[in-house]
DRENDO-1510 file (C-alpha; in Angstrom, 1 decimal, always signed):
<recs>
REC; n; res; u; v; w
REC; 1; MET; +64.7; +1.7; +47.6 .
REC; 2; ALA; +62.3; +4.2; +48.7 .
REC; 3; GLU; +63.9; +6.8; +46.2 .
REC; 4; THR; +63.6; +4.3; +43.4 .
REC; 5; THR; +60.0; +3.7; +44.3 .
REC; 6; ASP; +59.3; +7.4; +44.2 .
REC; 7; LEU; +60.6; +7.6; +40.7 .
REC; 8; LEU; +59.1; +4.4; +39.5 .
REC; 9; VAL; +55.4; +4.4; +40.9 .
REC; 10; PRO; +54.5; +7.7; +39.0 .
REC; 11; ALA; +56.0; +6.6; +35.7 .
REC; 12; LEU; +53.9; +3.5; +36.2 .
REC; 13; ARG; +50.8; +5.7; +36.9 .
REC; 14; ASP; +51.4; +8.1; +34.1 .
REC; 15; VAL; +51.3; +4.6; +31.7 .
REC; 16; ARG; +48.2; +3.7; +33.7 .
REC; 17; ASP; +46.5; +7.0; +33.0 .
REC; 18; ALA; +47.5; +6.9; +29.4 .
REC; 19; GLN; +45.9; +3.4; +29.0 .
REC; 20; ALA; +42.7; +4.9; +31.0 .
REC; 21; SER; +42.4; +7.6; +28.4 .
REC; 22; VAL; +42.6; +5.2; +25.5 .
REC; 23; VAL; +39.7; +3.3; +27.1 .
REC; 24; ASP; +37.8; +6.4; +27.2 .
REC; 25; SER; +38.3; +7.8; +23.9 .
REC; 26; PHE; +37.8; +4.5; +22.0 .
REC; 27; GLN; +34.5; +3.9; +23.9 .
REC; 28; ALA; +33.2; +7.4; +23.1 .
REC; 29; HIS; +34.1; +6.9; +19.3 .
REC; 30; ILE; +32.5; +3.3; +19.0 .
REC; 31; ALA; +29.0; +4.9; +19.3 .
REC; 32; VAL; +29.2; +6.2; +15.8 .
REC; 33; THR; +31.9; +3.5; +14.4 .
REC; 34; PRO; +30.0; +1.4; +12.0 .
REC; 35; ALA; +30.1; -2.6; +12.4 .
REC; 36; GLY; +32.9; -4.0; +10.8 .
REC; 37; LYS; +36.7; -4.9; +11.0 .
REC; 38; TYR; +37.7; -1.5; +12.2 .
REC; 39; ARG; +35.1; -1.5; +15.3 .
REC; 40; ARG; +36.1; -4.9; +16.3 .
REC; 41; ILE; +39.7; -3.4; +16.6 .
REC; 42; LEU; +38.8; -0.7; +18.7 .
REC; 43; GLU; +36.5; -3.0; +20.9 .
REC; 44; ARG; +39.4; -5.6; +21.3 .
REC; 45; HIS; +41.8; -2.9; +22.3 .
REC; 46; ILE; +39.4; -1.4; +24.9 .
REC; 47; ALA; +39.5; -5.0; +26.7 .
REC; 48; ASP; +43.2; -5.0; +26.5 .
REC; 49; ALA; +43.8; -1.5; +27.8 .
REC; 50; GLN; +41.4; -2.4; +30.7 .
REC; 51; ASP; +43.6; -5.5; +31.5 .
REC; 52; HIS; +46.8; -3.2; +31.3 .
REC; 53; VAL; +45.3; -0.9; +33.9 .
REC; 54; SER; +44.7; -3.6; +36.1 .
REC; 55; SER; +48.1; -5.2; +35.8 .
REC; 56; ILE; +50.0; -1.8; +36.3 .
REC; 57; ASP; +47.4; -1.6; +39.5 .
REC; 58; GLU; +48.8; -4.9; +40.8 .
REC; 59; HIS; +52.6; -4.2; +40.2 .
REC; 60; VAL; +52.2; -0.7; +42.1 .
REC; 61; GLU; +50.7; -2.8; +44.9 .
REC; 62; GLN; +53.9; -5.1; +45.0 .
REC; 63; LEU; +56.1; -2.4; +44.8 .
REC; 64; ARG; +54.9; -0.1; +47.4 .
REC; 65; PRO; +54.3; -1.0; +51.4 .
REC; 66; HIS; +51.1; +0.1; +52.9 .
REC; 67; ASP; +51.4; +3.8; +53.9 .
REC; 68; PRO; +48.2; +5.6; +55.3 .
REC; 69; LEU; +49.2; +9.0; +53.4 .
REC; 70; ARG; +50.1; +7.8; +50.6 .
REC; 71; ASP; +47.0; +5.5; +50.4 .
REC; 72; ALA; +44.7; +8.5; +51.1 .
REC; 73; LEU; +46.4; +10.5; +48.3 .
REC; 74; ASP; +46.2; +7.8; +45.8 .
REC; 75; GLY; +42.4; +7.1; +46.6 .
REC; 76; VAL; +41.9; +10.9; +46.2 .
REC; 77; ARG; +44.1; +10.8; +42.8 .
REC; 78; ASP; +42.3; +8.0; +41.2 .
REC; 79; PHE; +38.9; +9.5; +42.2 .
REC; 80; ALA; +39.8; +12.7; +40.8 .
REC; 81; GLY; +40.8; +11.2; +37.6 .
REC; 82; GLN; +37.8; +9.1; +37.3 .
REC; 83; ALA; +35.6; +11.9; +38.0 .
REC; 84; THR; +37.4; +14.1; +35.3 .
REC; 85; ARG; +37.1; +11.6; +32.8 .
REC; 86; ALA; +33.5; +11.0; +33.6 .
REC; 87; ALA; +32.9; +14.6; +33.1 .
REC; 88; ARG; +34.7; +15.0; +30.1 .
REC; 89; LEU; +33.3; +11.9; +28.5 .
REC; 90; PRO; +29.9; +13.5; +27.4 .
REC; 91; PHE; +31.8; +16.3; +25.9 .
REC; 92; ASP; +34.3; +13.8; +24.1 .
REC; 93; VAL; +31.0; +12.1; +22.6 .
REC; 94; ALA; +29.9; +15.3; +21.6 .
REC; 95; MET; +32.7; +16.2; +19.8 .
REC; 96; ALA; +33.0; +12.7; +18.2 .
REC; 97; VAL; +29.5; +12.2; +17.4 .
REC; 98; PRO; +27.0; +14.4; +15.4 .
REC; 99; VAL; +23.6; +15.3; +17.0 .
REC; 100; GLY; +21.7; +12.8; +14.9 .
REC; 101; ALA; +23.9; +9.8; +15.5 .
REC; 102; LEU; +23.5; +10.5; +19.2 .
REC; 103; TRP; +19.6; +10.1; +19.0 .
REC; 104; GLY; +20.3; +6.9; +16.8 .
REC; 105; ARG; +19.2; +8.1; +13.5 .
REC; 106; ARG; +22.4; +7.8; +11.5 .
REC; 107; ARG; +26.2; +7.0; +11.9 .
REC; 108; ALA; +28.7; +9.9; +11.8 .
REC; 109; PRO; +29.9; +11.1; +8.1 .
REC; 110; GLU; +32.9; +10.1; +6.8 .
REC; 111; ARG; +35.0; +13.3; +7.6 .
REC; 112; GLN; +34.0; +12.9; +11.4 .
REC; 113; LEU; +35.0; +9.2; +11.1 .
REC; 114; LEU; +38.5; +10.1; +9.7 .
REC; 115; LYS; +38.6; +12.9; +12.4 .
REC; 116; ASN; +37.9; +10.4; +15.0 .
REC; 117; ALA; +40.5; +7.9; +13.5 .
REC; 118; GLU; +43.0; +10.7; +13.8 .
REC; 119; ASP; +42.4; +11.0; +17.5 .
REC; 120; GLU; +42.6; +7.4; +18.2 .
REC; 121; TYR; +45.9; +7.2; +16.3 .
REC; 122; ALA; +47.3; +10.2; +18.2 .
REC; 123; ILE; +46.1; +8.9; +21.7 .
REC; 124; THR; +47.5; +5.8; +20.9 .
REC; 125; ALA; +51.0; +7.4; +20.1 .
REC; 126; MET; +50.7; +9.4; +23.3 .
REC; 127; ALA; +50.3; +5.9; +25.2 .
REC; 128; VAL; +53.3; +4.3; +23.4 .
REC; 129; ALA; +55.4; +7.4; +24.2 .
REC; 130; THR; +54.6; +7.1; +27.8 .
REC; 131; CYS; +55.2; +3.5; +28.2 .
REC; 132; ARG; +58.5; +3.8; +26.6 .
REC; 133; ALA; +59.4; +6.6; +29.2 .
REC; 134; GLY; +58.2; +4.2; +31.8 .
REC; 135; GLU; +59.8; +1.3; +30.5 .
REC; 136; SER; +63.2; +3.0; +30.4 .
REC; 137; ILE; +62.9; +4.4; +34.1 .
REC; 138; ALA; +62.1; +0.7; +35.2 .
REC; 139; ARG; +64.9; -0.7; +33.5 .
REC; 140; GLU; +67.3; +2.1; +35.2 .
REC; 141; THR; +65.7; +1.4; +38.5 .
REC; 142; ASP; +66.4; -2.2; +38.2 .
REC; 143; ASP; +62.7; -3.0; +38.1 .
REC; 144; ALA; +62.9; -6.0; +35.7 .
REC; 145; ALA; +59.3; -7.0; +36.2 .
REC; 146; GLY; +58.0; -3.6; +35.7 .
REC; 147; ALA; +60.2; -3.3; +32.6 .
REC; 148; GLU; +58.9; -6.5; +31.2 .
REC; 149; LEU; +55.2; -5.4; +32.0 .
REC; 150; LEU; +55.5; -2.1; +30.3 .
REC; 151; GLY; +57.6; -3.5; +27.3 .
REC; 152; SER; +54.6; -6.1; +26.6 .
REC; 153; ILE; +52.4; -3.3; +26.7 .
REC; 154; ARG; +54.3; -1.0; +24.6 .
REC; 155; ARG; +54.9; -3.7; +21.9 .
REC; 156; HIS; +51.1; -4.2; +21.9 .
REC; 157; ASP; +50.1; -0.7; +21.5 .
REC; 158; GLU; +52.9; -0.4; +18.7 .
REC; 159; GLU; +51.2; -3.2; +16.5 .
REC; 160; LEU; +47.9; -1.4; +17.2 .
REC; 161; LEU; +49.4; +2.1; +16.1 .
REC; 162; GLN; +50.7; +0.4; +12.8 .
REC; 163; THR; +47.0; -0.9; +12.3 .
REC; 164; LEU; +45.5; +2.4; +13.1 .
REC; 165; GLY; +47.9; +4.1; +10.9 .
REC; 166; GLY; +47.0; +1.9; +7.9 .
REC; 167; SER; +43.3; +2.5; +8.5 .
REC; 168; LEU; +43.7; +6.3; +8.0 .
REC; 169; ALA; +44.1; +6.0; +4.2 .
REC; 170; GLU; +40.9; +4.0; +4.0 .
REC; 171; HIS; +39.1; +6.7; +6.0 .
REC; 172; ALA; +40.7; +9.4; +3.9 .
REC; 173; GLY; +39.7; +7.6; +0.8 .
REC; 174; ALA; +35.9; +7.5; +2.0 .
REC; 175; VAL; +36.0; +11.1; +2.7 .
REC; 176; VAL; +37.3; +11.9; -0.8 .
REC; 177; ALA; +34.7; +9.5; -2.4 .
REC; 178; ALA; +31.7; +11.1; -0.6 .
REC; 179; ALA; +33.1; +14.5; -1.5 .
REC; 180; ASN; +33.2; +13.5; -5.3 .
REC; 181; GLY; +29.9; +11.6; -5.8 .
REC; 182; GLY; +30.9; +8.1; -4.7 .
REC; 183; ARG; +34.1; +8.0; -6.9 .
REC; 184; SER; +37.1; +6.4; -5.3 .
REC; 185; ALA; +40.2; +8.2; -4.0 .
REC; 186; GLU; +42.2; +6.7; -6.7 .
REC; 187; ARG; +40.1; +8.3; -9.5 .
REC; 188; VAL; +40.3; +11.7; -7.8 .
REC; 189; GLY; +43.9; +11.7; -6.4 .
REC; 190; SER; +44.5; +15.2; -7.9 .
REC; 191; THR; +41.6; +16.7; -6.3 .
REC; 192; GLY; +41.9; +19.4; -3.9 .
REC; 193; ALA; +39.8; +17.4; -1.3 .
REC; 194; ALA; +42.4; +14.4; -1.8 .
REC; 195; GLN; +45.2; +16.6; -1.3 .
REC; 196; ALA; +43.6; +18.2; +1.7 .
REC; 197; VAL; +43.6; +14.9; +3.2 .
REC; 198; ARG; +47.2; +14.0; +2.6 .
REC; 199; ALA; +48.1; +17.2; +3.9 .
REC; 200; GLY; +46.3; +16.7; +7.1 .
REC; 201; TRP; +47.6; +13.2; +7.6 .
REC; 202; SER; +51.2; +14.7; +7.2 .
REC; 203; ARG; +50.6; +17.3; +9.7 .
REC; 204; LEU; +49.4; +14.5; +12.1 .
REC; 205; GLN; +52.2; +12.3; +11.7 .
REC; 206; GLU; +54.6; +15.3; +12.4 .
REC; 207; THR; +52.8; +16.2; +15.7 .
REC; 208; VAL; +52.8; +12.7; +17.0 .
REC; 209; ALA; +56.2; +12.0; +16.0 .
REC; 210; GLY; +57.2; +15.2; +17.7 .
REC; 211; ALA; +55.3; +14.1; +20.9 .
REC; 212; ILE; +57.0; +10.6; +21.0 .
REC; 213; ARG; +60.6; +12.4; +20.8 .
REC; 214; TRP; +59.9; +14.8; +23.6 .
REC; 215; LEU; +60.2; +12.7; +26.8 .
REC; 216; PRO; +59.6; +12.8; +29.7 .
REC; 217; GLY; +57.6; +16.1; +29.1 .
REC; 218; VAL; +55.2; +14.4; +26.9 .
REC; 219; THR; +52.2; +15.2; +29.1 .
REC; 220; ARG; +52.9; +19.1; +29.3 .
REC; 221; MET; +53.7; +19.1; +25.6 .
REC; 222; TRP; +50.5; +17.3; +24.6 .
REC; 223; ARG; +48.6; +20.0; +26.7 .
REC; 224; GLU; +50.4; +22.7; +24.8 .
REC; 225; LEU; +49.3; +21.2; +21.4 .
REC; 226; LYS; +46.0; +21.3; +22.5 .
REC; 227; GLY; +46.2; +24.9; +23.7 .
REC; 228; ALA; +47.6; +26.0; +20.4 .
REC; 229; ALA; +44.3; +24.3; +18.8 .
REC; 230; VAL; +41.5; +25.6; +21.2 .
REC; 231; ALA; +39.5; +28.7; +20.4 .
REC; 232; GLU; +39.8; +31.8; +22.6 .
REC; 233; ASP; +36.7; +31.3; +24.3 .
REC; 234; GLU; +37.9; +27.9; +25.3 .
REC; 235; LEU; +40.6; +29.3; +27.4 .
REC; 236; PRO; +40.5; +29.1; +31.1 .
REC; 237; ILE; +40.9; +33.0; +31.1 .
REC; 238; SER; +37.9; +34.6; +30.1 .
REC; 239; GLY; +38.2; +37.6; +27.6 .
REC; 240; TYR; +41.8; +36.4; +26.9 .
REC; 241; GLY; +42.1; +38.5; +23.7 .
REC; 242; GLU; +40.9; +41.7; +25.1 .
REC; 243; LEU; +43.4; +41.6; +28.2 .
REC; 244; THR; +46.9; +43.1; +28.2 .
REC; 245; ALA; +50.1; +41.2; +29.1 .
REC; 246; VAL; +50.2; +42.6; +32.6 .
REC; 247; GLU; +46.5; +41.7; +33.2 .
REC; 248; VAL; +47.0; +38.1; +31.7 .
REC; 249; THR; +49.9; +37.6; +34.0 .
REC; 250; GLY; +48.1; +38.6; +36.9 .
REC; 251; ARG; +45.4; +35.9; +36.6 .
REC; 252; LEU; +48.2; +32.9; +35.8 .
REC; 253; ARG; +49.0; +32.1; +39.3 .
REC; 254; HIS; +45.4; +30.9; +39.9 .
REC; 255; LEU; +45.7; +28.2; +37.1 .
REC; 256; SER; +46.4; +24.6; +37.4 .
REC; 257; GLN; +49.4; +23.2; +35.8 .
REC; 258; ALA; +47.2; +21.7; +32.9 .
REC; 259; ASP; +45.4; +25.2; +32.3 .
REC; 260; LEU; +48.9; +26.8; +32.4 .
REC; 261; ALA; +50.1; +24.5; +29.6 .
REC; 262; THR; +47.0; +25.3; +27.8 .
REC; 263; VAL; +47.6; +29.0; +27.7 .
REC; 264; GLU; +51.1; +28.5; +27.1 .
REC; 265; GLY; +50.3; +26.6; +23.7 .
REC; 266; TYR; +47.6; +29.1; +22.8 .
REC; 267; GLU; +49.8; +32.2; +23.4 .
REC; 268; ARG; +52.9; +30.7; +21.3 .
REC; 269; ALA; +50.6; +29.8; +18.7 .
REC; 270; HIS; +49.3; +33.5; +18.5 .
REC; 271; ALA; +50.6; +36.5; +19.9 .
REC; 272; GLY; +53.9; +35.0; +21.7 .
REC; 273; ARG; +54.3; +37.6; +24.3 .
REC; 274; SER; +57.3; +37.0; +26.2 .
REC; 275; THR; +55.9; +38.7; +29.3 .
REC; 276; ILE; +53.2; +35.9; +29.6 .
REC; 277; LEU; +55.4; +33.1; +28.4 .
REC; 278; ASN; +58.2; +34.0; +31.1 .
REC; 279; LYS; +55.4; +34.1; +33.6 .
REC; 280; ILE; +54.2; +30.7; +32.8 .
REC; 281; VAL; +57.7; +29.4; +33.2 .
REC; 282; ASP; +58.1; +30.7; +36.7 .
REC; 283; LEU; +55.0; +29.2; +37.7 .
REC; 284; ARG; +55.3; +25.7; +36.2 .
REC; 285; GLY; +56.4; +22.8; +38.6 .
REC; 286; ASP; +55.2; +19.6; +40.2 .
REC; 287; GLU; +52.2; +19.8; +42.2 .
REC; 288; PRO; +52.8; +18.7; +45.9 .
REC; 289; TRP; +50.8; +15.5; +45.0 .
REC; 290; PRO; +48.9; +14.1; +41.7 .
REC; 291; GLY; +45.5; +15.9; +41.5 .
REC; 292; TYR; +46.4; +18.8; +43.9 .
REC; 293; ASP; +45.2; +21.5; +41.4 .
REC; 294; SER; +42.0; +19.8; +41.2 .
REC; 295; MET; +41.2; +19.9; +44.8 .
REC; 296; ASN; +39.5; +22.6; +47.0 .
REC; 297; ALA; +41.1; +24.1; +50.1 .
REC; 298; ASP; +39.1; +21.7; +52.5 .
REC; 299; GLU; +39.9; +18.9; +50.7 .
REC; 300; ILE; +43.7; +19.7; +50.9 .
REC; 301; ARG; +43.4; +20.8; +54.6 .
REC; 302; THR; +41.9; +17.2; +55.3 .
REC; 303; LEU; +44.8; +15.5; +53.9 .
REC; 304; MET; +47.3; +17.9; +55.4 .
REC; 305; HIS; +46.4; +16.3; +58.9 .
REC; 306; VAL; +48.5; +13.3; +57.9 .
REC; 307; ALA; +51.1; +15.1; +56.2 .
REC; 308; ASP; +54.9; +15.1; +57.4 .
REC; 309; ALA; +57.0; +18.3; +57.6 .
REC; 310; ASP; +58.6; +17.6; +54.1 .
REC; 311; LEU; +55.2; +17.3; +52.3 .
REC; 312; ALA; +53.9; +20.4; +54.3 .
REC; 313; GLN; +56.8; +22.3; +53.1 .
REC; 314; GLN; +56.0; +21.4; +49.4 .
REC; 315; VAL; +52.4; +22.6; +50.0 .
REC; 316; LEU; +53.5; +25.9; +51.6 .
REC; 317; ASP; +56.0; +26.6; +48.7 .
REC; 318; TYR; +53.4; +25.7; +45.8 .
REC; 319; GLU; +50.7; +27.8; +47.4 .
REC; 320; ARG; +52.9; +30.8; +47.8 .
REC; 321; ARG; +53.9; +30.8; +44.2 .
REC; 322; HIS; +50.2; +30.3; +43.3 .
REC; 323; GLN; +47.1; +30.8; +44.8 .
REC; 324; GLU; +48.4; +31.8; +48.4 .
REC; 325; ARG; +45.1; +30.5; +50.1 .
REC; 326; THR; +45.6; +31.5; +53.6 .
REC; 327; THR; +44.0; +28.6; +55.1 .
REC; 328; ILE; +46.2; +26.2; +53.6 .
REC; 329; THR; +49.4; +28.0; +54.0 .
REC; 330; THR; +48.5; +28.5; +57.9 .
REC; 331; ALA; +47.9; +24.6; +58.0 .
REC; 332; ALA; +51.4; +23.9; +56.3 .
REC; 333; GLU; +53.2; +26.3; +58.5 .
REC; 334; ARG; +51.9; +24.9; +61.7 .
REC; 335; ILE; +53.2; +21.6; +60.5 .
REC; 336; THR; +56.8; +23.0; +59.3 .
REC; 337; ILE; +57.4; +24.9; +62.6 .
</recs>
């Protein structure tokens, strides 16, 4: 039963995190979405996704008995996740909202509303993919209640995905009309603007379809896709383009798993240097516990006080392959002896 729970709970938490990300994204976009049917769809789904998060939390509580160490780790993980989303929310709003709209002077232009709609479609597709994976794991581990819960969430999100997909044509039409003096998309369907909109939508469909097919590594793949799209100055290694492959590989061990995926996506999309890509493969792996990479040495050592020998060994192995922080490895070694 313990092994089953260890497989199922992380899958449920992945679905929970995906739903929370949908809430954050939709809330950011609502700031500039004009009143009307589409905005009501976003508002309604925010409430539904929040209910999904609560339902998953309740099911996790039913599955897993009380354990002081796990409860402490979960508390740290949830706090870290909330802090990360809270820290990113102003950035997400800034990306989704023009400066004038932030100050209440106007709504976002049609092109930005189209970009927001694409993001809403993509993040919902990711939530569906994560839910499918979790539902399959629940069935395989004979968790009928969990499979039913995730199946219900998946069906709800699939309906939303269909609605959002249909709305993209309307947003694209608005972009074309705005670019052509208010004429409708039908009247300018052969223009370069219309062709660009169709090409962009086609690429989005291909990206999302690929994400859904690539399971269960969908989270890392999504980070790689984002890495392929970021600018060089947004990478977690400063001056990346000026560094040799050897210099880059020397810095990789200090990166989190999320940052490794970002660098991998960027490198594959640009120089594709095998030395760097092979090193990233060597460094990839599960954190000792969720949120480990975002914690500092003191926080990790505090949790080590209640760790058993197996967990301490995982920490020791991970640190030796990555940052090799002496204070952590020393604490872990004391427990494993």
